[in-house]
VEXDRENMAR-537535 format. One record per residue (C-alpha): x, y, z; residue in three letters. Coordinates in steps of 0.02 Angstrom, whole numbers, plus 50000, padded with zeros to 5 digits. Layout:
BEGIN
XYZala ...
***
This chain:
BEGIN
516175149649361met 517355135149361leu 519095140449310gln 520815132749312thr 522435141449346ser 523535148949215arg 525155138949209arg 526785145249135asn 527075130249022val 528775129748936gln 528855123148759gly 530345114048686pro 531995121148745asn 532645133448617thr 534265137948705asn 535745134948587pro 536635124948722arg 535845107948765his 536335094648891ser 535815076348878tyr 536025061448994ser 535865044348914ile 535755028149011tyr 536035012148911lys 536294993848958asn 537794986048870asn 537214973448738asp 538764962948769glu 538184958848944gly 539184971849039glu 538464974749211ser 538814993549218asn 537905007149128asn 538775019249015met 538375037649040glu 538755049748903val 538505068548926lys 538685080548784met 538305098348738glu 538015104848565his 537735120748468asp 536205118948357gly 535375103248296asp 536705098548170glu 538135100048295glu 537145089748421met 536895075448298glu 538745075648241ser 539495075948416ser 538255062948475phe 538705050648335val 540585053548350asn 540545051448539gly 539575035348526met 540735028448389ala 542275031448494ser 541545025148656thr 540425010748606leu 541495002248472thr 540614985548495thr 538844992148455lys 537964986548303lys 537595000648181ser 535724998748207ser 535895001748395asn 536765018248369arg 535125026348316arg 534065020148463lys 534575033648590pro 534225047348464leu 532535039948421ile 532115038248606cys 532595056448636leu 531515062248492ile 530025052048551val 530225058148731ile 530385076248675ala 528835074748565phe 527805067048706val 528355080648827ile 527935094148700phe 526225086448666leu 525755085548850phe 526395103148879ala 525395109848732phe 523775101448788ile 524005106848968phe 524405124748919gly 522895125548803tyr 521715119348938leu 522415131549065ala 522265146048943phe 520495141248892arg 519895140849071ala 520695157149122thr 519945165748971cys 518245162649049gln 518675169349219ser 518335187749213cys 517325201849138gly 517225201948950asp 518315186448945leu 516835176249005gln 516335166748850ser 514635159848814asp 515495142948804asp 515515142748993ser 513645139348986phe 514005121648930ser 515375117949055glu 515145104649187ser 514165111049333tyr 515625109849453asp 515565090949452gly 514005090049559tyr 513075073749541asp 511205073649522ser 510865055049520glu 511515039949615pro 512545033949467glu 513475050649468gly 512755059049313his 513585076149297thr 512465091449273leu 512915103749136tyr 512175120949119phe 511125115248972asp 510455101649087asp 510015114849215leu 509075125249085lys 508085109949033gln 507735105749214met 507165123649246phe 506005123349095gln 505305106449145lys 504795111749321tyr 504235129149268leu 503105121749134asn 502445108049248glu 501655120549366gly 500615130349240gln 500265141549388glu 500735158849322leu 499055163449249glu 498115156649399lys 499215166249522asn 499095182649426ile 497205181249430arg 497235176149613trp 498295190949671val 497335203849567ser 495595197549607arg 495265212449722lys 496085228049794asn 497435224049921his 498195240049991pro 499455239750132ser 498665238850304gly 497085229950240ser 496445212750285asn 496675207650103glu 498545210850108ile 498735201150270lys 497815186250194glu 498925187050042leu 500485187450152ala 499885172050246tyr 499525162650085asp 501265166450013ile 502105160950174leu 501125144750169glu 501675142049988asp 503495144150038phe 503265131450176lys 502375119450058lys 503865120249940tyr 504975115150087lys 506175129650071leu 507585128950198asp 506955144050295his 505325153850295thr 504875168750403trp 503975185550413ala 504885201850449asp 503715214250534thr 503875233250543his 502765247150606tyr 502805261650485val 501985278450460gly 500795278350312leu 499565291550252gln 497765288150205phe 496275298850149pro 495225306650285asn 493515298750259arg 492605311150370thr 493485326650304asn 494005322750124pro 495165333050016asn 494315346949918ser 494535359149774leu 493515375049753arg 493485392449680phe 493485406449810val 493465425349806asn 494695437049889gly 493805434950057ser 493915416050050gly 492065413950014tyr 491675398449909thr 491105403049735leu 491055385449664glu 491545368149720thr 492555358449593val 492035340349598met 493445327449617leu 492725313549510glu 493885300549586asp 493835306049770pro 494705290449840glu 496285294349743val 497585304149841tyr 499455307149856ser 500215299550013pro 501445310850107tyr 500715326750036ser 500875340950160ala 499195344050246pro 498395361150235gly 497625373550116thr 498395382749968ala 497525397049879thr 498055406449723gly 498035407149535gly 498465392249425leu 500005389549314val 500155375749185tyr 501915367949194ala 501805353449070asn 502585337849152tyr 503325347449298gly 505125344349246leu 506515356149300lys 506675361249118glu 504815365349112asp 504965377549257phe 506505385349178leu 505515387849018gln 504115396249116leu 505425407949188gln 506055412149013arg 504255416148961met 504045427549113asn 502715416549191val 503025414049376ser 502295399749478pro 502805408349639lys 501355409649763asn 500215400749640gln 499555383049620leu 500305372749479val 499455359849368ile 500545346549285val 500315330849180arg 500655312849232val 502235305949151gly 504115308149120lys 504535308649307val 503655302549462asn 502445312549569phe 503755316349703ala 504935324549577gln 503525335049504lys 503045341649676val 504855344649727ala 505165354649567asn 503585364849594ala 504055368349775glu 505795373849721ala 504975385949598ala 503965393749739gly 502265385749705ala 500995384049846leu 500185367649790gly 500135355049647val 498755346649548leu 499245331349444ile 498125325349302tyr 498235311549168pro 498205319748997asp 497285308948868pro 498785310748751tyr 499875301048874asp 498625288848946met 498315277248799arg 499205262948714thr 500305265648562asp 498915259448449gln 497605269548544gly 496545254048572ser 496545256148761gln 496495272448858glu 496125278449033leu 494355285249050pro 494295304149071leu 493495302849243gly 494915292849323asn 496365300149421ala 498055291749450val 498755287249620tyr 500545291549672gly 501525295849830his 502525312149839val 503935307549958his 505585311149871met 506355295449941gly 505995277649992thr 505525269650157gly 504615276750307asp 504865295750296pro 504545297550482tyr 506065286850529thr 507385291450399pro 508925280450412gly 508145270050553phe 507215253550539pro 505405254850593ser 505405241050721phe 504095242550858asn 505365244450999his 506385258250916thr 506415275051005gln 506365286550855phe 507195303550857pro 506045318350815pro 506585320250633ile 505725319150464leu 506385314250295ser 507105328750197ser 506135321850049gly 504425326050122leu 503585340550028pro 503045356250118lys 501615359850000ile 499975350349970pro 499725339549816ala 498195330949744gln 497865319849592pro 496375325049485ile 495525317449333ser 495665323749153ala 493865329649164thr 494265340649315thr 495855346949230ala 494835351649075tyr 493655362149180lys 495095371449263leu 496155374249108met 494655380049008asn 494485394549130met 496335399549130met 496995415249050thr 498745420448999gly 499905416348853pro 499705400548751asp 500765385648800ala 502195380148685pro 501655368148549leu 502575353348626asp 501635356248790trp 499925353648710ile 499035337448748gly 497305330748706asn 496155340048825leu 495155345548675leu 494355357348639pro 495215365548787ser 496535378448748arg 498195375848837tyr 498615392348921arg 499995395649048leu 498945405649174gly 499005412649306thr 497265419949320asn 495505413549285phe 494085420949185thr 492875430149294gly 493195443549424pro 494135440249587asn 494245421449567arg 495575410349647gln 495785391649664leu 495895383749836gln 496595366249870leu 496355357950040thr 497225341650087val 496715332550247asn 497645315850232asn 497945307350399ile 499445297550459gln 499365281050550gly 500595268250618ser 500305252550517ile 500995235050536gln 501795228550375ile 502475211150343asp 503855206150224asn 503785187450185ile 505415177750160phe 505895160650093gly 507685154550078cys 508625140449991ile 510355138750066glu 511905137649959gly 513175123849985arg 514845132949980phe 514505151650003glu 512855151050094lys 513225167550181asp 513165176350012his 511395179849951tyr 510545182549785ile 508915191549829val 507345191149720ile 505915202449772gly 504175208049719ala 502975221049786gln 501425212549857arg 500255227149896asp 499275237549773ser 498095252249790trp 496935244049663gly 496875226349591pro 498675228949536gly 498825216149396ala 500355224949325ala 500885233549486lys 501035218249598ser 500135202749534ala 501315197949391val 502865200349498gly 502125190749645thr 501585176349532ala 503335175149456ile 504105175549630leu 503025161049689ile 503395150949531glu 505265153749546leu 505245148049727ala 504315132149678arg 505415128749526thr 507075131149614phe 506485120549759ser 506115106149640leu 507765108549550met 508725107349714val 507805091349758lys 508325084249590asn 510175088149593gly 510445106849572phe 511645112349709his 511665131049737leu 513365138149774arg 512595153649854arg 510955156049946ser 509375162949865val 508105173649958leu 506315175049890phe 505465190549964val 503705197549954ser 503775215950004trp 502395225750090asp 501995244450071ala 502825246149902gly 501475258449847glu 502125270949975phe 503895270949906gly 504685253749931ser 504375255350118val 504505236850161gly 506095234150062ala 506935249850127thr 506505246150308glu 507295228950289trp 508855236950215leu 508925249450358glu 508695235950487gly 510085224750422tyr 511215236650326leu 512755232850431ser 512715214750373met 511865215550203leu 513275224750116his 514375210050169leu 513155196450115lys 511965202349978ala 512825199749811ala 511375205249699ala 509545210349700tyr 508295206849561ile 506625216049564ser 505065208349487leu 504035224349499asp 503215230949340asn 503785215249248ala 502465216549110val 501825233749057leu 501705230848869gly 502325220048727asp 503445230948620lys 505105232948712lys 506205224048838phe 506995235748966leu 508225233949109ala 508445247349241lys 510085241549310ser 511735243849394ser 513065243449257pro 513855228449344leu 512545217249261phe 512775223349083lys 513745208449012asn 512695195749106leu 511055203349044ile 511635202348865lys 512105184048888asp 510435179848967ile 509285188048840ile 510135178648699thr 509605162448785lys 507765166548819val 506445165248682asp 505405180548642ser 503585178348696pro 503075186448530lys 503935174948407ser 504445156648418ala 506275153748378gly 506735171948410gln 507675176848566ser 507315192548667ile 508985199048603tyr 508365196548424asp 506775205848469leu 507805220348535val 508975221048386met 507515220948264ser 507145238548324gln 508815244448254gly 510275251848350gly 511415246448490asp 510685233648612trp 511355242948764glu 510545259448717ser 508905250548680leu 508855240148840val 509925247448978met 509485262849082ser 510015268849256pro 509005264449409leu 507735277949452ser 506965282049620ile 505255274849575glu 506035257749542ser 505865244349675gly 507715240649652ala 508325258449679tyr 508555257949868ala 509625242449857phe 510925251249751thr 510785269649801ala 510525266249987phe 511185248750020gly 512615247749896gly 511975231349823val 511985229349632pro 510165228449576ala 509115226649419val 507285228049370glu 506665220649206phe 505105225749109ser 504185222048949phe 503455238848899ala 502545248848767glu 503515258048632glu 503305276048688ser 501855277648810arg 501595270648983val 500355256949025tyr 498825268349049pro 498015259049195phe 499535258349310leu 499145265249484asn 497275265349452thr 495855253949502lys 495725248449321leu 497375238849329asp 496525221949306thr 497045205349230tyr 495855207749084glu 496515225049036lys 498345220149052leu 498055204348952asn 497205214548817leu 498685226448808ile 499865211748769val 498695204148639gln 498065190248754gly 499825183548791arg 500035188848972leu 500515171349036pro 501805169848895ala 502605186548940phe 502625181949124ala 503445165249082lys 504795173848978ser 505165185649122met 505265170749240ala 506545162949122glu 507595178849115val 507655180149305val 507835161249328gly 509325159949210tyr 510115175049292met 509925167249463val 510695151049400met 512215160449337arg 512405170549496leu 512265154949603thr 513195143249485his 514835151849442asp 516335150449556his 516715168549511leu 515275180949521leu 514835187549349arg 514835205849397leu 515825217049280asp 516745227949406tyr 517795236249269ser 516235244449195cys 516245258449325tyr 517845265149250ser 516905268549088asp 515345274249180glu 516305287549277val 517315292749124ala 515725295349025gln 514935306049161arg 516455317049193ile 516905319649010ser 515745334749002ser 516705342749146phe 518135347049028asn 517245362148955glu 517335370449126tyr 519215368049151ser 519655385749096lys 518315393749204leu 518885383649354leu 520715387349323lys 520335405949322asp 519685403649499arg 521185393349553gly 520195377049550leu 520595360549465thr 519775343649432leu 521465334949418lys 521305324549575trp 519575318049526met 520275312349358tyr 521735304149448thr 520555294749564ala 519605288249414arg 521255282449338gly 521695273549499asp 520045264249492tyr 520405258849313thr 522115252249363arg 521405243349515ala 520085234749406ala 521395229049282glu 522515223049423lys 521115212649496leu 520705205249325lys 522525200049302asn 522575192549477ala 521025182149437ile 521745176349271leu 523335170149353ser 522475161649500ser 521935143749529asp 520055143549501gly 519905127449601lys 520565136249755asp 518915140149843asp 519735151049974lys 520555162149844met 518965162749737thr 517955167949889arg 519175182249923met 518965188149743phe 517065186849756asn 517035197349914ile 517965211349826arg 516855210149672ile 515175209649764met 515625225149866arg 516055236249717val 514335244649723glu 514555247949908phe 516225256349873tyr 515275269949779phe 514255274949932leu 515015290750004ser 515665287050179gln 515765305650215tyr 513905310050225val 512575305550353ser 511375291650306val 509975301150396met 510255317250298glu 510745309250133ser 510125291250132pro 510535288749947phe 512415290249964arg 512885282849795his 513905296249706ile 513225291249534ile 511435285749566tyr 511095294149733gly 510375311049782gln 511215325549870gly 512705337249862asn 513925322649867his 513435316149694thr 514235318749524leu 512605326049458ser 512575339149598ala 514365343749557leu 513905345849374met 512375356449416asp 513465367749522his 514755369749383met 513375374649263asn 513175390449366leu 514885396049303leu 514045399249135lys 512225402649177ser 512355412549340arg 514195415449390pro 513695426049539ser 512805411149618asp 514335399849609phe 514865395249787asp 516715391049790glu 516665384049967val 515215372449926leu 516045367549762phe 517655362549851arg 516645352049972arg 515685343449831gln 517275340049734leu 518125332749888ala 516635321249923leu 516625314449745val 518525313049731thr 518805303849893trp 517355292049866thr 518105287549696leu 519825285649775gln 519085274949913gly 518275263649783ala 519965261749695ala 520855257849858asn 519555245049911ala 519605236349743leu 521495235249753ser 521375223149900gly 522615224250042asp 523375240750096val 525085235850032trp 524345233049859asp 523675250749844ile 524455262649719asp 524795276649844asn 525555289249725asn 523935299249731phe 
***
């Protein structure tokens, strides 16, 4: 954002002692000038001494000439005051738009840095840019066609269909004459069903003899990265498979240990369900879509009972067979596996299959809030089945293969900070047709590349570079995106200023959601007030949100989660990231991750307005990219992490007494948070008092701002053992959430509290926070070292 420097402009001199120098040509023709100097106390003394001095010195002056010097002084003083006032106002107005919450919406209408778009030198304003964006976006009318084109058939990773799609997108980028286009190839380990020896489910007796084969109605559906092998035992119903669900089973004296577990789709992803079941001692997991969850809010659309839902079970992202390493073909991989791989088998099943199993279960009734719509089945907790000596046996035979994947890139270079990137990405692959999963995001990506290319040709000069990326192997846990991050991590944290994910862009028509780094909060609010709602003409998306009642932030903003395509950028790469979605009110889009995820069904869910919703999402992302590439100063609210950390550690206070009794304290963690707050305020003041036209200084500020997310990656843990090093959004013992979980033991199970581990966790959090404060402070001599 263009800003001018704050100047210390002095108003009229208010000191009681004044000095004046007056130069006057003698009216009587004298060749020398008379100089009179005088000092006065107050305005009245000045006027008296001035008149008396002139009367005694210039006795030949006419009475009318005596007033001229005074009049001249008054006029000169007024002119100086007027110029000083105007200059001070302009300086103040500009600096008020330079930082954080001081960035006014008025900056949208400021001159676009004086860039000329036409030979006669017409200056572009941001309103001009919005009109230009709308013009070229509307001219294409390609969104609907591209959504249909991408979702016309299944295109899983490793297939010929996905390779053809990659080639077509690369050709589109070349046709738009982007500055650079290329493919980034990796060889990754992916799991697929074993066609000759498929997964199976059966009832067996104590000797292992098959009593009955349970038909898997959707046999092609599987869970990549499930552990291979066979699990045999009773069956326990664990609701959604949340940690809280397994704790409730424990309170009801129902143990999943050495049993199979059946859980519903929803609330958390498949990987978290399996990890929770494994932690509870289960031998295997079955995951089914309950009819209660798999329908629209109005109930007009629902997943057929015979369909299962696809989902990988790797508790992580990227290639789990090369954790922390990029999967390039020439890499000599060490013999390690991701710690997020499960050690128990898992298999998706249909609601029909789940009904058969649960109808045969015995044991206590499930809690009322665990009961779904598998009617007339009774929801029991298990663990046994009706009939003598009957157990359930799950066999998983998935096979692993090394598969070539291709990420497709297009780039428009910036003019002044071309080594700083704004990255826009969309998953390209889909297990089924993938209208919602990949087609909408891919169509928006292609349209944005075309639109921005035309804008640049017609006068829009990007300050920073934009990368348009089509990711491969997203269905296996953002494999393509994560491998790219792993391959170029040492440079990306220096160059990537922001990442915007287009995955899951349209899943419904009731709500607008943003899974986001808090750095984008203010910018998101600005943007959604400028974009029309696809549901109502003349109403912005912000108006749509506020019509639901409540605070916009609580209605829209949520933390990045591991199933998001943007998660790895923030939790692993330290790049601020966001993923936007239009969604249903309370339930998920029922056809996601199934072969029924077609254009027709998605369009029906949004009342026949799928192209309109896709266009609105393109506008949200397009306006955001314009701001991130337009402003001299990056619009990332670095001060927000002070509030974010304070909110998360506020609940720690209730443990202060228990910790003090053990000789422990959280004082230094609180001090580190305070240091970050002071560093953020110090940076804001430095920006306010700087010259916004000084590109070198602005670039230095931008470098500090764009690396804030990276500062929250713990530098004290191994990227191979704990790839998600972010202390707030990551996973592992170094995180704030792990510290809180450990402190909870002080109340729930004091004997399990490990003081040595706690000290280590506290040190990891504290020194990462302190490191973030130090880095934000700038140079080492600027650091508040009283810690």
